[in-house]
N, CA, C and O atoms as CSV, one atom per row, in Angstrom:
chain,resi,resn,atom,element,x,y,z
A,1,UNK,N,N,-35.361,-8.047,-38.712
A,1,UNK,CA,C,-34.540,-7.880,-37.769
A,1,UNK,C,C,-35.031,-5.952,-38.179
A,1,UNK,O,O,-35.463,-5.556,-39.262
A,2,UNK,N,N,-34.743,-4.998,-36.778
A,2,UNK,CA,C,-34.738,-4.063,-37.239
A,2,UNK,C,C,-32.713,-3.705,-37.163
A,2,UNK,O,O,-31.798,-4.196,-36.502
A,3,UNK,N,N,-32.783,-2.812,-38.036
A,3,UNK,CA,C,-31.364,-2.288,-38.651
A,3,UNK,C,C,-31.293,-1.215,-37.220
A,3,UNK,O,O,-32.287,-0.557,-36.911
A,4,UNK,N,N,-29.858,-1.131,-36.325
A,4,UNK,CA,C,-29.726,-0.509,-35.726
A,4,UNK,C,C,-28.271,0.908,-36.339
A,4,UNK,O,O,-27.066,0.993,-36.101
A,5,UNK,N,N,-29.271,1.793,-37.192
A,5,UNK,CA,C,-28.615,2.574,-38.091
A,5,UNK,C,C,-29.363,4.065,-37.238
A,5,UNK,O,O,-30.529,4.324,-36.940
A,6,UNK,N,N,-27.746,5.005,-37.002
A,6,UNK,CA,C,-27.709,6.067,-36.359
A,6,UNK,C,C,-27.899,7.636,-37.715
A,6,UNK,O,O,-26.853,8.066,-37.228
A,7,UNK,N,N,-28.184,8.487,-38.593
A,7,UNK,CA,C,-28.301,9.136,-38.880
A,7,UNK,C,C,-28.162,10.754,-38.505
A,7,UNK,O,O,-29.154,11.284,-38.005
A,8,UNK,N,N,-27.005,11.531,-38.721
A,8,UNK,CA,C,-27.117,12.511,-38.647
A,8,UNK,C,C,-26.842,13.205,-40.150
A,8,UNK,O,O,-26.100,13.025,-41.116
A,9,UNK,N,N,-28.128,14.292,-39.647
A,9,UNK,CA,C,-28.481,15.012,-40.819
A,9,UNK,C,C,-28.741,16.522,-40.228
A,9,UNK,O,O,-29.192,16.567,-39.084
A,10,UNK,N,N,-28.460,17.944,-41.006
A,10,UNK,CA,C,-28.636,19.061,-40.876
A,10,UNK,C,C,-29.923,19.103,-41.493
A,10,UNK,O,O,-30.376,18.645,-42.542
A,11,UNK,N,N,-30.733,20.285,-39.848
A,11,UNK,CA,C,-31.890,20.990,-39.780
A,11,UNK,C,C,-31.658,22.559,-39.364
A,11,UNK,O,O,-30.666,23.201,-39.021
A,12,UNK,N,N,-33.108,22.888,-39.567
A,12,UNK,CA,C,-32.621,24.724,-39.412
A,12,UNK,C,C,-32.534,24.625,-37.873
A,12,UNK,O,O,-32.296,25.701,-37.324
A,13,UNK,N,N,-32.681,23.540,-37.058
A,13,UNK,CA,C,-32.214,23.629,-35.452
A,13,UNK,C,C,-30.811,23.186,-35.187
A,13,UNK,O,O,-30.386,23.187,-34.032
A,14,UNK,N,N,-29.774,22.656,-36.595
A,14,UNK,CA,C,-29.314,22.028,-35.936
A,14,UNK,C,C,-28.835,20.677,-36.359
A,14,UNK,O,O,-29.336,20.269,-37.407
A,15,UNK,N,N,-27.902,19.834,-35.717
A,15,UNK,CA,C,-27.598,18.980,-36.483
A,15,UNK,C,C,-28.360,18.014,-35.577
A,15,UNK,O,O,-28.092,18.068,-34.376
A,16,UNK,N,N,-29.428,16.991,-36.069
A,16,UNK,CA,C,-29.739,15.638,-35.582
A,16,UNK,C,C,-28.971,14.416,-36.051
A,16,UNK,O,O,-28.491,13.958,-37.088
A,17,UNK,N,N,-29.140,14.011,-34.303
A,17,UNK,CA,C,-28.821,12.440,-34.481
A,17,UNK,C,C,-30.104,11.675,-34.157
A,17,UNK,O,O,-30.576,11.614,-33.021
A,18,UNK,N,N,-30.544,11.195,-35.056
A,18,UNK,CA,C,-31.294,9.538,-34.830
A,18,UNK,C,C,-31.667,8.637,-35.597
A,18,UNK,O,O,-31.795,8.647,-36.822
A,19,UNK,N,N,-31.857,7.772,-34.781
A,19,UNK,CA,C,-31.997,6.375,-34.919
A,19,UNK,C,C,-32.766,6.043,-36.180
A,19,UNK,O,O,-33.849,6.577,-36.418
A,20,UNK,N,N,-32.203,5.159,-36.987
A,20,UNK,CA,C,-33.509,5.069,-38.032
A,20,UNK,C,C,-34.866,4.448,-37.654
A,20,UNK,O,O,-35.132,3.546,-36.859
A,21,UNK,N,N,-35.447,5.004,-38.252
A,21,UNK,CA,C,-37.505,4.561,-38.103
A,21,UNK,C,C,-37.543,5.131,-36.595
A,21,UNK,O,O,-38.657,4.904,-36.124
A,22,UNK,N,N,-36.717,5.785,-35.695
A,22,UNK,CA,C,-37.865,6.415,-34.726
A,22,UNK,C,C,-38.269,8.084,-35.630
A,22,UNK,O,O,-37.950,8.596,-36.703
A,23,UNK,N,N,-39.430,8.588,-34.037
A,23,UNK,CA,C,-40.301,9.525,-34.851
A,23,UNK,C,C,-39.858,10.484,-34.277
A,23,UNK,O,O,-40.307,11.555,-34.687
A,24,UNK,N,N,-38.835,10.557,-33.130
A,24,UNK,CA,C,-37.934,11.868,-32.707
A,24,UNK,C,C,-36.576,11.862,-32.700
A,24,UNK,O,O,-36.011,10.773,-32.801
A,25,UNK,N,N,-35.799,13.073,-32.580
A,25,UNK,CA,C,-34.727,13.024,-32.814
A,25,UNK,C,C,-33.661,12.413,-31.563
A,25,UNK,O,O,-34.155,12.723,-30.479
A,26,UNK,N,N,-32.601,11.789,-31.414
A,26,UNK,CA,C,-32.168,11.224,-30.015
A,26,UNK,C,C,-31.478,12.141,-29.535
A,26,UNK,O,O,-31.461,12.254,-28.309
A,27,UNK,N,N,-30.489,13.322,-30.596
A,27,UNK,CA,C,-30.846,14.672,-29.911
A,27,UNK,C,C,-30.017,15.808,-31.169
A,27,UNK,O,O,-29.342,15.386,-32.107
A,28,UNK,N,N,-30.294,17.329,-30.868
A,28,UNK,CA,C,-29.459,18.018,-31.900
A,28,UNK,C,C,-29.039,18.957,-31.482
A,28,UNK,O,O,-29.599,19.777,-30.756
A,29,UNK,N,N,-27.538,18.957,-32.064
A,29,UNK,CA,C,-26.390,19.509,-31.740
A,29,UNK,C,C,-26.309,20.466,-32.285
A,29,UNK,O,O,-27.116,20.579,-33.207
A,30,UNK,N,N,-25.097,21.960,-31.994
A,30,UNK,CA,C,-24.517,22.925,-32.904
A,30,UNK,C,C,-23.968,22.590,-33.797
A,30,UNK,O,O,-23.969,23.340,-34.772
A,31,UNK,N,N,-23.104,21.041,-33.874
A,31,UNK,CA,C,-21.874,21.139,-34.869
A,31,UNK,C,C,-22.392,19.596,-35.100
A,31,UNK,O,O,-23.056,18.926,-34.310
A,32,UNK,N,N,-21.836,19.156,-36.598
A,32,UNK,CA,C,-22.364,17.666,-36.664
A,32,UNK,C,C,-21.078,16.588,-36.200
A,32,UNK,O,O,-21.075,15.360,-36.289
A,33,UNK,N,N,-19.869,17.605,-35.615
A,33,UNK,CA,C,-18.926,16.981,-35.359
A,33,UNK,C,C,-19.740,16.283,-33.548
A,33,UNK,O,O,-19.759,15.068,-33.351
A,34,UNK,N,N,-20.244,17.163,-32.598
A,34,UNK,CA,C,-21.547,16.805,-31.366
A,34,UNK,C,C,-22.065,15.644,-31.965
A,34,UNK,O,O,-21.895,14.453,-31.704
A,35,UNK,N,N,-22.701,16.196,-32.779
A,35,UNK,CA,C,-24.431,15.441,-33.437
A,35,UNK,C,C,-23.232,13.338,-33.927
A,35,UNK,O,O,-23.633,12.227,-33.582
A,36,UNK,N,N,-22.259,13.554,-34.516
A,36,UNK,CA,C,-21.489,12.519,-34.536
A,36,UNK,C,C,-20.879,11.471,-33.823
A,36,UNK,O,O,-20.625,10.291,-34.064
A,37,UNK,N,N,-20.656,12.526,-32.521
A,37,UNK,CA,C,-19.647,11.872,-31.635
A,37,UNK,C,C,-20.881,10.982,-30.820
A,37,UNK,O,O,-20.851,9.757,-30.707
A,38,UNK,N,N,-22.043,11.927,-30.241
A,38,UNK,CA,C,-23.203,11.277,-29.548
A,38,UNK,C,C,-24.056,9.568,-30.098
A,38,UNK,O,O,-24.529,8.611,-29.484
A,39,UNK,N,N,-23.886,9.925,-31.512
A,39,UNK,CA,C,-24.753,9.047,-32.245
A,39,UNK,C,C,-23.255,7.163,-32.078
A,39,UNK,O,O,-23.565,5.979,-31.945
A,40,UNK,N,N,-21.692,7.862,-32.188
A,40,UNK,CA,C,-20.750,6.873,-31.847
A,40,UNK,C,C,-21.278,6.249,-31.003
A,40,UNK,O,O,-21.657,5.082,-31.102
A,41,UNK,N,N,-21.425,7.425,-29.450
A,41,UNK,CA,C,-21.608,6.711,-28.415
A,41,UNK,C,C,-22.850,5.620,-28.204
A,41,UNK,O,O,-22.960,4.394,-28.192
A,42,UNK,N,N,-23.222,6.115,-28.135
A,42,UNK,CA,C,-24.581,5.104,-28.078
A,42,UNK,C,C,-24.396,4.006,-29.026
A,42,UNK,O,O,-24.854,2.875,-28.864
A,43,UNK,N,N,-23.704,4.396,-30.021
A,43,UNK,CA,C,-23.917,2.698,-30.873
A,43,UNK,C,C,-22.672,1.590,-30.208
A,43,UNK,O,O,-22.838,0.377,-30.087
A,44,UNK,N,N,-21.295,2.427,-29.790
A,44,UNK,CA,C,-20.438,1.780,-28.783
A,44,UNK,C,C,-21.076,1.027,-27.694
A,44,UNK,O,O,-20.875,-0.172,-27.502
A,45,UNK,N,N,-21.865,1.779,-26.977
A,45,UNK,CA,C,-22.605,1.279,-26.089
A,45,UNK,C,C,-23.466,0.628,-26.008
A,45,UNK,O,O,-23.710,0.060,-24.944
A,46,UNK,N,N,-24.146,0.492,-26.972
A,46,UNK,CA,C,-25.159,-0.534,-27.369
A,46,UNK,C,C,-24.648,-1.947,-27.995
A,46,UNK,O,O,-23.871,-2.722,-27.438
A,47,UNK,N,N,-25.018,-2.051,-28.776
A,47,UNK,CA,C,-25.225,-3.187,-29.916
A,47,UNK,C,C,-24.367,-2.988,-30.950
A,47,UNK,O,O,-24.126,-4.001,-31.606
A,48,UNK,N,N,-23.827,-1.970,-31.293
A,48,UNK,CA,C,-23.358,-1.474,-32.488
A,48,UNK,C,C,-24.372,-1.505,-33.691
A,48,UNK,O,O,-25.363,-2.231,-33.769
A,49,UNK,N,N,-24.013,-0.740,-34.457
A,49,UNK,CA,C,-24.781,-0.715,-35.570
A,49,UNK,C,C,-23.825,0.112,-37.041
A,49,UNK,O,O,-22.708,-0.299,-37.352
A,50,UNK,N,N,-24.443,1.168,-37.715
A,50,UNK,CA,C,-24.135,2.119,-38.575
A,50,UNK,C,C,-24.435,3.319,-38.759
A,50,UNK,O,O,-25.602,3.605,-39.024
A,51,UNK,N,N,-23.379,4.374,-38.656
A,51,UNK,CA,C,-23.583,5.316,-38.474
A,51,UNK,C,C,-23.519,6.368,-39.604
A,51,UNK,O,O,-22.361,6.705,-39.851
A,52,UNK,N,N,-24.424,6.945,-40.318
A,52,UNK,CA,C,-24.255,7.605,-41.494
A,52,UNK,C,C,-24.585,8.929,-41.170
A,52,UNK,O,O,-25.646,9.199,-40.607
A,53,UNK,N,N,-23.300,10.237,-41.655
A,53,UNK,CA,C,-23.484,11.376,-41.843
A,53,UNK,C,C,-23.688,11.829,-43.141
A,53,UNK,O,O,-22.760,11.774,-43.948
A,54,UNK,N,N,-25.049,12.380,-43.530
A,54,UNK,CA,C,-25.361,13.513,-44.465
A,54,UNK,C,C,-24.593,15.271,-44.558
A,54,UNK,O,O,-24.293,15.981,-43.598
A,55,UNK,N,N,-24.474,15.518,-45.713
A,55,UNK,CA,C,-23.787,16.734,-45.750
A,55,UNK,C,C,-24.677,17.567,-45.443
A,55,UNK,O,O,-25.562,17.120,-44.715
A,56,UNK,N,N,-24.790,19.108,-45.880
A,56,UNK,CA,C,-26.199,19.930,-46.093
A,56,UNK,C,C,-27.029,19.881,-47.247
A,56,UNK,O,O,-28.209,20.230,-47.252
A,57,UNK,N,N,-26.600,19.583,-47.911
A,57,UNK,CA,C,-26.921,18.707,-49.256
A,57,UNK,C,C,-27.813,17.431,-49.341
A,57,UNK,O,O,-28.373,16.893,-50.296
A,58,UNK,N,N,-27.744,17.095,-47.833
A,58,UNK,CA,C,-28.748,15.975,-47.685
A,58,UNK,C,C,-28.061,14.080,-48.790
A,58,UNK,O,O,-28.579,13.009,-49.107
A,59,UNK,N,N,-26.750,14.725,-48.936
A,59,UNK,CA,C,-26.153,13.379,-50.001
A,59,UNK,C,C,-25.685,13.362,-48.504
A,59,UNK,O,O,-25.633,14.198,-47.602
A,60,UNK,N,N,-25.229,11.442,-48.706
A,60,UNK,CA,C,-24.191,10.960,-47.936
A,60,UNK,C,C,-22.865,11.338,-47.997
A,60,UNK,O,O,-22.250,11.458,-49.057
A,61,UNK,N,N,-22.365,11.544,-46.812
A,61,UNK,CA,C,-20.783,12.533,-46.568
A,61,UNK,C,C,-20.117,11.303,-46.020
A,61,UNK,O,O,-18.986,11.187,-46.493
A,62,UNK,N,N,-20.398,10.470,-45.288
A,62,UNK,CA,C,-19.525,9.318,-44.760
A,62,UNK,C,C,-20.449,7.954,-43.833
A,62,UNK,O,O,-21.460,8.048,-43.138
A,63,UNK,N,N,-19.591,6.716,-44.189
A,63,UNK,CA,C,-20.577,5.757,-43.194
A,63,UNK,C,C,-19.620,5.207,-42.560
A,63,UNK,O,O,-18.562,5.109,-43.183
A,64,UNK,N,N,-19.661,4.773,-41.403
A,64,UNK,CA,C,-18.937,3.993,-40.795
A,64,UNK,C,C,-19.603,3.063,-39.446
A,64,UNK,O,O,-20.343,3.417,-38.529
A,65,UNK,N,N,-19.086,1.950,-39.722
A,65,UNK,CA,C,-20.009,1.031,-38.947
A,65,UNK,C,C,-19.575,0.755,-37.476
A,65,UNK,O,O,-18.368,0.514,-37.474
A,66,UNK,N,N,-20.099,0.702,-36.247
A,66,UNK,CA,C,-19.719,0.632,-34.773
A,66,UNK,C,C,-20.010,-0.453,-34.454
A,66,UNK,O,O,-21.179,-0.833,-34.399
A,67,UNK,N,N,-18.522,-1.524,-34.046
A,67,UNK,CA,C,-18.552,-2.325,-33.336
A,67,UNK,C,C,-19.133,-2.045,-31.581
A,67,UNK,O,O,-18.694,-0.992,-31.119
A,68,UNK,N,N,-19.693,-2.550,-30.984
A,68,UNK,CA,C,-20.113,-2.266,-29.171
A,68,UNK,C,C,-19.168,-2.767,-28.941
A,68,UNK,O,O,-18.686,-3.830,-29.332
A,69,UNK,N,N,-18.617,-1.545,-27.856
A,69,UNK,CA,C,-17.470,-1.819,-26.947
A,69,UNK,C,C,-16.240,-2.082,-27.890
A,69,UNK,O,O,-15.437,-2.948,-27.542
A,70,UNK,N,N,-16.040,-1.392,-29.059
A,70,UNK,CA,C,-14.859,-1.826,-29.905
A,70,UNK,C,C,-13.920,-0.905,-29.504
A,70,UNK,O,O,-14.421,0.210,-29.649
A,71,UNK,N,N,-12.765,-0.824,-29.056
A,71,UNK,CA,C,-11.586,0.211,-29.019
A,71,UNK,C,C,-11.126,0.569,-30.128
A,71,UNK,O,O,-10.284,1.442,-29.916
A,72,UNK,N,N,-11.216,0.388,-31.052
A,72,UNK,CA,C,-10.817,0.353,-32.648
A,72,UNK,C,C,-12.340,1.346,-32.972
A,72,UNK,O,O,-12.073,2.234,-33.782
A,73,UNK,N,N,-12.828,1.355,-32.823
A,73,UNK,CA,C,-13.887,2.535,-33.356
A,73,UNK,C,C,-13.870,3.730,-33.221
A,73,UNK,O,O,-14.791,4.508,-33.469
A,74,UNK,N,N,-12.508,4.044,-32.697
A,74,UNK,CA,C,-12.681,5.688,-32.332
A,74,UNK,C,C,-10.856,5.822,-33.356
A,74,UNK,O,O,-10.027,6.732,-33.340
A,75,UNK,N,N,-10.858,4.733,-33.972
A,75,UNK,CA,C,-9.548,5.447,-34.437
A,75,UNK,C,C,-9.587,4.489,-35.873
A,75,UNK,O,O,-8.495,4.066,-36.252
A,76,UNK,N,N,-10.733,4.156,-36.633
A,76,UNK,CA,C,-11.396,4.035,-37.394
A,76,UNK,C,C,-11.266,5.380,-38.326
A,76,UNK,O,O,-11.576,6.453,-37.809
A,77,UNK,N,N,-10.770,5.345,-39.819
A,77,UNK,CA,C,-10.727,6.427,-40.650
A,77,UNK,C,C,-10.900,6.030,-41.692
A,77,UNK,O,O,-10.248,5.129,-42.218
A,78,UNK,N,N,-12.287,6.947,-42.430
A,78,UNK,CA,C,-12.402,6.573,-43.579
A,78,UNK,C,C,-11.168,7.131,-44.960
A,78,UNK,O,O,-11.168,6.800,-46.145
A,79,UNK,N,N,-10.480,7.809,-44.420
A,79,UNK,CA,C,-9.403,8.217,-45.665
A,79,UNK,C,C,-7.992,7.935,-45.223
A,79,UNK,O,O,-7.050,8.162,-45.983
């Protein structure tokens, strides 16, 4: 079963939102926040999954499980 994870990572062009295992990015954005919002929306409108964000050193900064069509996902906080 394929995992429905989206990774937000820094690149020379900006912040990339990419589905795990995909060849190409779903989108490239100016800010990390824009890339996270984009990936979160895809996961909420789809089957849910994990949103994994890396910092500029490519270390995992945060992970967030997104349930599909879950209104509480927007209110989910780690801290």
